[in-house]
C-alpha positions, 0 to 999 in steps of 0.5 A: 381176435383171429377171425374178427374180419369175416369179409362175407360178401353175401351178407355184407358183413365185413367185421364181427364187432364182438371180436374187436376188443378195446385195450383200455391200456393205462401205463406209466408212459402212455394210455390207449383205448384201441383197437386198431382197424386192422387184423392181427398178425397170423403170428399172434405177435411178431417174433422178438429177437434180442441181442446183447451179451451184458448182464442187463442184455441177458436178463432182458432177453430171458424176460422178453425175447423169443430168440436171443442172437449172440456170438460164440467163438467155440462150442464151449462158449456156446454151451456156457451161454446156452445154459446161462440164458435158459436158466435165466428164463426158467427163473422168470417162470418161462419154459426154457424151450420157448426161448431159442438161442441162435448165434451168428455164423459166418460160413465159407464153403470150399472144395476142401478145408484149405480152399474154404480158408483161402476163400475166407481170407480172400473175402476178408481182405476184399470186404474189410479195407482200412477205410471201410473199417474206420467208417464201421468202427463207430458202430459200437459207439453209436455211430460216432465218427472216428475219422475226425481224430488223428489216427496216430494219437492214443485211442480217444477214451472219451468216445466211450460216452457215445456208446451209452445208448448203443453197443456199450459192452462191445465198445467198452471192451474195445476201449479197455483193450486199446487202453491196456495195450496202448493202442493208437486209433489206427492200431485199434482199428487194425486190430479190430479188422484182423481176420479171426478164422471162423468155426464154420469154414471148409469143405461142405462136409466139414461145415455140415459136421461142425454145424451139427456138432454144435447143435447136438452139443446143445450150444444153440437151437439154430443159426443166424447165418450171414453169407456175403456173396451169392456164390457162397450162398449157393454152395451152402444151399446146394452142398451143405444143406443136403448133408444136414438133412441127411443127418436129420438136423435140418428140415426137408419141408416147412411146418407152417406158413409163418416164422413163428410156426417154423421156429416151433414157438407158440403164439403168446396168450395174454390175459385171463 
C-alpha cells in the first residue's frame, strides 16, 4: 500500500507488515507469490503508452493503454482516429476520457511562415541523408539490414517476413507501395525520405494557432512533441508556449508531481 513503509526512526519501525500483501498470482504463463520489498510507484502504476495503427493495435490500446501514440497528417484524420479509439474504449467499459490520444508532432518555428518552412527543409536535408535513411529503413522490418541487397534490384518483398514482430502495418504499406509502383530498393528508400511538410511549421503565431485548433477540434488530447535541435526547442518554449498559455490551452503550472497526475489520469484500482 502507499504508506507501507513508515520508516520511523524513533520506534525503529521500517515496515508495516499489515500493508504488505502477497499477490499469489497464478496465470497461464507464470505464477508468483510476491510481494517485492520495495515501495509502490507514486503513480500507482507507470503510465502505459501504446503505439500501433492496425486493428489489433487499436484494440490493444483501447483495452490496456493510458495514452495512445499515433500520427495524423490532417486534422480530419486526427478526428477520425480520436473518435474511433474513444469508441473502442467505451465498448470495453472504459471511460473514454481516461484514454488520451497524443499524436506525434514535429515542430519548426521561424520568423515567418516561409522561414519556418525553410528551416524544415534545411534540417530535413541535413538529418536525412540517403545512407542514414538506408540504415533506418529496416526499423519497420525488425531492423532488417537492407544494405545487403542490390539497391537497383526490385524491392525485396520477402523482407516483409522480418516485420511480423515489428511495425508490420507500416512495413506492409511500404512493401505494397513498392510492389504497386515497381520500385527498386533505392527508389523505395528515396520515396520514404522525401520531405512531407508538417502541419506545425511556421511562425510562432502560426504554430500556436494550429496546435490550438487541433486540440479544440477534438483531434487529440495533447501532443507528443519531437524537436531535434536545441535552437528549435528554445524557440518553441520561449515563443510558442506563451501564446498557447494566453489562449488557455496550455498549463501555466503543473498540477501534480507525477506524469500521471499531470496527464489528469487516476491511479488504477484493482481488486474488490
